[in-house]
N, C-alpha and C positions, 0 to 999 in steps of 0.2 A: 537524609537522603536514602539510607538503607530501607526505611519503610516504603519510600516511593518506589524503589527498585522492586521490592517484594510485591507491592500492589500492581505494578506494571507487568511483572512476570505472571501474576494471576490473570490480568486482563489479556495478555498475549496467549496464555494457556486456554482461556475460554474462547478467544478468537479462532484458535486452531483446533482445540480438542473437540468441540461440538461439531464443526464441519467434518472432522476426521471420522467422527462416529457416523455421520450421515452419508459420507462419501461412498462406502461400499454398498450401502442400502440403495442409494440413488443409481449407482452403476447397474445393480442387479434389477431394480424395478423399471428403470427407464430404458435400459439397453444401450448399446454403444452409440447408436445414431441419435436417439433422443437426448442422451446425456451430453453428447457433443453439442447439440443445439442449446441445451441449458447452460453449458460452459461458455459458449459464445455470447449468449445474452448477458451472463454475469460479467464477462470481460468487457462488454459494452457499458454496463452499469459502472464498473470500476473506472473506465475511461472518463465518463461524465463526472465521477467523483473527483478525479484528478484535476479536471478543468475547474470544477466548482471550488475545490480546496485552494487553488490558485497560489500554491506555495506558502499559504498561511500557517501550515503545520510547523514551519520553521520561523518565518518572519514574525508572525503574530505571537508565537510562543516567546520569542526573544523579547519583543516589546512589552508583553504582559509581565515577563519576569523582571524587566528593568523597572517598570512603573507599578508593580504590584501593591505598593504602599501609597500610590497616588490615585485616589478614587476617581477624580475627574478625567485624567488621562486614560485610566483603565476603561471607564465607561465609553469614552470616545473611540478607543481602539476596538472594543467589542461591537459597538453599534456599526461602525464603518465596515468592519469585516463581514458582519451578517448581511448588510445591504449589498455589498459586492457579490457575496455568494448567491444571494437570491436572484440578482440580475443575471448572473452566469447560468444559473439553473434554468431560468425561463428561456434563455437563448439556446441552450443545449437541447432542451426538450423540443423546441420548435424546429430546430435543424434536423433532429433525428426523425421526427414525424414526417417532415418534408422529404427527406432522403428515402424513407420507406415507400412513399408514394411515387417518387420519381423513378426509383429502381424497381418498381413493381413488386415490392416485397410486403404487400399489405398484410400477409399472414403473420408477420412479426410485430405489427402495430400493437396488438393487445399485449404482447410480451414487453414491449417498450414502455407502455403506459403502466403496466404492473411494476416493472423495474424502476420507474421514476419515483415510486413510493419509497424505495430504498435510498435514493439520492436525497429525498426530502429528510428522511430520518438521519442520514449522515450529516446533512447540513445543519440540522437542529442540535446535533450532539457536538458541542465545542470542546473536543479533546485538547485542542491547542490552548484554550483558556485554562482548563484545569491543570495542564502541564505547567503553564506559566506561573500560576499561584501555588503550584506544588500540592494540590489536593487530589492525589491519585486514587484515594479510597472511593471517591464518588464514581470515577471511571470504572473501577473494578465492579462496583455494584451494578451499574447500568449495563455493562458488557455481559455480565452473567445472566441477567434477566432477559436481555435481547436474544442471546444465543439459545437459552433454554426454551423460550417461547417458539423460536424458529424450528428447533429440533422437534418439539412436540407437534407442531403443525405438519412437518414433513412426514413423520411416522404415521400420523392419523389420516393424511389426505393423499399422499403419493402411492399409488398401487399398480400403475401400469405405464406403458410407454406414451400414453395419451395425456399424462398428467404433468407435462412440462410447465404449463401455466401455473398449476398449483404449487409446484416446486419453487418457482420464482416468487410467487406470492408469499410463500412461507418465509423465504429469505427477507423479503421486503418489509413485511409486517413486523417482524422482530426488530428491525432497525428503526422503523417509525415509532414503535412503542418506546424504545430507548430514548430516541430524540425528544419526544414529548415529555417523558419523565425528567430528563435532564433540564429542559426549559423550566419546568415547574420548580425543581430544586434550586436552580440559579436565582430565580426571582423570589421564591419563598424565603430563602435564607439571605437574600439581598447581597449576594456576592458581587453583583453588578446590575446596572439598569440601563435601559436605552436612554440616549441623550441626543440633543441636537448637535449635528456635526456639519461642518461646511463642505461644500463640493470640493474645495481645494484640499482639505484633509483627506477625503475619500480618494481623490486622484493620487495624492502623494503616497498613501498606504498601498494603493494598487501598483504604482510605479516601483515602490521599494520591493514588491514581491515578484516583479516580472522575471528577474533572473532565475529565482527559484522555481517559478512556474514553468519557464522554458526548460529548465533542467529536468523537472518532474515529467513534463509531457514528452520530452525526448527520451527519458529513461523508459517511459511506457512503450516506446517503439521496440525495445528488446525485452519487455516484461508482459504487460497487458495485451499488446497487439499480437503477441505470438499465437495465442489460441485462435483469434479471429483470422490471422494469416494462414495458419494450418488448415482451418475449416474451409476457407475460401479456395485454397489451392488443392488440398488433398481430400476434402470432404469432412462432414461432421464426425464420423466414426474415428478418423485419425486424430481430429481435434480432441475427441474424448479421451483417447489413449494418452496424448500429451498432457492434457489438463489434469488427469488423475495423478500422473507422476509429478507434475509441477506443483500441484496443491500439497502433496506430501513433502516435497522439498521445501516449499515456502513455509510450511508448518514448523519444520525443524529450524530453518533459517530465521523464522520469526522470533525465536528465543533471543536473538540479538537485539531486537527492538526495545524491550524494556530497559536494557542497559543503556542503549543509545538515548532513549527519551529521558531517562532519569539523570544521566550524566551530562547531557547537553547543556542544561542551564548552569550546572556547576562549572563546566569547562568554560562557558561564556564568562562567568565571574572571574575565574582564574586568569584567563587571557587579558581581561580588562584590568587586572592587577599585575600586569607585566610578566606573566608566566611565559616561558619559552616553549618551543615545540618539544624539546627534550624533557622538560618538566611534565608536560601533558602526557607524553609517552610513558614516562616512568610511573606517573600517578594512576593513569587509567588505560593508556593505549595498548601496552603489551598484554595486559590482562584480557582486553577485548579481542585482540587478534588471536591469542591463545585459545580463547573460548570458541572462536570461529573455526579454528583448526580442529578442535575436539568434535564439533558438530559435523564437520565434513567427514571426518574419520568414522563417526558413528553411523552416518548414512551409508557409507560404502561397506562397512563390516557387518552392521546389524540391520540397517534399514532395508537394504535390497533383498536379502533372504526373506525377511518378514513381509515385504510388500507382495511377494509372489502369492502368499496365502491371503493377504489383505485385499488385493485387487481381484482375486479369483482366477480360475484356469483360463478364462477367455480373454484375460488382459495381461498376458505375459510380456507383451511389448512394453507396457507401462513400467515394469520392473527394470528392463534394460535402459529405458530412457532415464529412470531415476539414477542409475549408476553413472551415466554420462553427466548428470547435473550435480553429482555429489560434491565436487570441489567448491561450489558456489558460496556456501556460508563463510569459508575461510577467505576467499577472494573478496567478498563483499565487506567483511569486517575490516579489511585494510582500507577500503574506500571510505568507510564510515569515519575511521580515525583521522586519516589525512585530508579527506574531503569535507565531510559534514562538520567534524569537530574543529578542524584547524582553518581551512580555507573560508568556510562560511563565517565563522566567528571573527576572523580577521578581515572581513568585508572583501573577500576575493571571489565573490559569487560569479563574476564574469568568467573566471577561469573554469569553474565547474560547468557553467552553461556551455562554453565552447567545447570542452571535452565531451560532455554528454551528447551535444548536438551532432558533432562530427562522427562520433563512434556509433550513435544510434542510426544515423543515415547509412553508415557502412553495414551495420547489422541487417537492416532491411534488405539490402541487395544480396548479402551473403546468404541470409535465411531463405530468401526467395529461390535462389539458385540451388541451395542444398535440399529444400523441400521438394523441388521438382525432380531431383536425382535420388535423394534418400528420404522419401516422404515421412517415414516414422521417426527418424533420428536427426534429420537435418537441422531443425530449429534448435534442438538442445545443444548440438555442437556449436552453432553460431552464438548462442547465449553465453556459453562458457568462454569462448574466445573473446567476445566483446567485453564481458565483465573483467576479464584478466587484463586486457589492454587499458581499460578505464582506471582500474586501481593502480596500475603501474604508473600511468601519467599523473594521477592525482598525488601519488607519493613523490614523484619528481618535482612537481610544481610546489608542493607543500614545503619540501626541503629547501628549495630555492627561495621561497617567500619567507621562510623562518630566518634566513640570514639578514634580511632587511627589516624584520619586525622589532 
């Protein structure tokens, strides 16, 4: 497991290091307004990715980890997952293009089409499969190649505020390259193969992922939707200020992801062997939460002063937004331990769904009100409030559930 954690840290490092290298360059080359448009399009791409993933990043990983020594079941799970993802991708692309025409935003159609390439690449890269079979080294290789190619494309092509399309294309082509390479590796080394699956099996797999999908899509209301919401209410420039700060916060918070991804299959095994909540907390939980606290403190003490230089003199607002967002890694780490590790593994996904759904709806209303009255900082305040309440509720429900487990 230690090797898997190291590989996943490397993956997460490339996921955020390369974008952090390009972020100040894009801000300076595109300018606040064009960078805001770029950020809004990328947020739209991420939204489609959430829909296409359909919660399989947890449910399919769990199934693959259980049946990793059963070739027939593994093939069926892989095939059914890819089929569902492809259908969802086609539906999403059709809806987005239709909306662009109905809302008379034809100028964004080219950006949507270019961005759809990124969704195809993400769909072809089965991170959930490699996590399930615990072959993280492959993900590390693919991630590095993807980000490196995107970085080179950006530096060679984006030179002015008119190059928004080229910036999106650079992001998309890197993901497509990675996706195609991963497909080649999977079938070349015979990790899995497509097989005949019944419609009943496909429907069951989709149903089993519905709770996690609803949780993920509702989570997006206070994560991915924020950039789009700020842009729609306060304009692309304000969206650019928020997006710059949020990307830096997400980069630091993303250091939690390798631990979460590597430990999740192990926690699943422990709980299936009758481990209690206290055992999980002592083994992994307190370390995870402590690491989250360290990351939050680092953002507040070191990250904010550095960000003033990083964003440039014209983006001082972004540094102030980052300070507001700094508690989030600590808050989110609590939600991971009690929500994703305990409640998901003990099949209490409905609890998570209800918590995320209700709080995300509340966030949209609060964020809308605050953006109207405090355009630059309103959404950041709402995010911290929402995440704090969510983690508190997940902790309460996990403790109650552990008594009956």
